[in-house]
N, C-alpha and C positions, 0 to 999 in steps of 0.2 A: 562466471561461476554458475554451476548449475543449481536449481532449486533444491532446497533442503528436503530430504526424505524423512527427516525427524525434526519438525519445527519445535522450538522451545519457547513457551509463552509463560511469563511470570506475572501473576496478579495476586495481590493480597497474601503474599507470602507462600503461594501455591505455584509450583512449577508444573506445567502440563506439557508432556512430551507425547506427540502424536505420530505414530507410525503412518507414513503417508506415501505408500506405493500401491495404491488401490488397485491398479490394473494386474497386479500379481498377488492380491490379497495380503499385501503388506509382508510378503516373503522377503527375507534378509539376504541380499547378495553380500559379498565381502566388503564393499565400500560402505554399505549401510550399517554393518557391524561396527566398522571403525567410526563412522559418524555417531552411532549410538554411544560408544565409549567416550567420545569427546562431549556429547550432550550430557552424559551422566557426570562427567568431570566438571562441566560448567555448573550443573546443579550443586554438586558437592561443594564447590568453592563460592557459590553465590550466597552473600550474606543476607540477601533479601528473600530467600526461599527456605522455608522450613519443612515442606513436604513436597513429594512429587507424585503426580498422577500419570500413569502409562495407559494410553489408549490408542486404538487404531482407527484410521479413517476408512469410510466405506463399509463394505459387507463383512469385514473380518477384523479381529484384533491382530492376529498374524498367522499365516500359514506355515511359519517356521523358516528354516534356512532355504535360500534359493537353490534347490538341489540341481535344477536345470543348468544354472550358471556353473555349478561345480562339475557337472558332467561334461561341459563344453570345454573344459581346460585341456590343453595339450599334455602329452606325457611329460614334456620338458617342464612345463609350468607346474605340474603335480609334483615332480621330483624336486624342483627348485623351491616349492613352498613347504615341502615335507608333509604333504598330505592335501586333502581336497579343500580345506578352508581358505587357504591363502595367507600370506604373511600378515600378521597383525589383525587377522579377521577371526580369531578364536572367540567364540561367544560364550565359552564356559566361564561362569562366575562373574559376569559383567557387573552385577549388582553388589558384588562383594569387594570391589576394589576401592571403595570410598575411604577417604581420610577422615572426614567428619561425617559420622553416621547420622542420617536423616531418614525418616520413614518413606517408603515408596508404596504407593497404593496401585494395584493393577485393576483396570476397569475393562475386562475382556467382554466381547460380544461376538456373535457370529461363530467364527472358529478360532480356537487357540491350539495350535498343532505344533509338535516338536519344539523348536526354539520358542515359539509363542507360549506354549504350555510351560516350558522351563522358566521363562521370565515371569509368568503368572505365579508359579509355585515359589520362586525365589523372592517375590515381593512380600513386604511385611503384612499387607492386608489385600484381600481380593473382594471386589465388589463386581460380581458378574451379572450381566444381563440375563434375564430368564431365557432359557432355551440355548445358551451358549454351549457349543460342542467342544469338548476337550479330547485330544488323541495323542497318544504316544506313537510317533511315526517311525522311530529309529529301528525297532525290531524288524519291520517289513523291509528295511534296507540292509539288514545284517550288521547293524550298529548296536553298541551297548545301550541299554535303556535303564540300567540299574539306578542311575542318578534321578531320573524322573519317577521311577517306582518308589524310591526311598522318599522324595520330596512329597509325593502324592500320599504316601502312608503317614508321613509326619504331619502334613497339613490337614489330612482328613479329620482326625480327632481333635486337634487343637482348633481348627476353624469352626467346627461344630460347637465346641465348648465356648469359644468367643462369641459366637452368634447367639447362644443361649443367654450368656451374661448380658449382652447388649439389649436383647429383647426384654429380658427381665427388668433391666435398669431404666429402659425407655417405655415400658409398658404399663 
């Protein structure tokens, strides 16, 4: 069995999920999306985990989907999968599939691009390292980016309001 691309570590009721494909800046190929879905399901069903932290190993949180892997698909594979993502590797709404809602904290650093940005925006709380670079990469590839635009607009104001409340209550 190959080494996990997303190790799950549970300590003190906190599940830490680390994207660990450092040589590709934690870009998600199809098998990593499927593994992440399984890791999220494990967290959802883990009675000893009350909160999850998403982080990336190495220089980046995540460079998004592994576009190169998708581009290397044959036409037959593309047709069989019904698109570039691959069967069972649709990353849309990964964090929304839970049965038992538990908060998820994204801890981005370095780069959070495309899917990495989406996972950040879909998390319940974002604690970003200073200097983290966020980017919507979909429009450059001719893909719809309205989901990320909407999440960014939604999170922008509410994240600022939350930060103000926490600073006031802790300060």
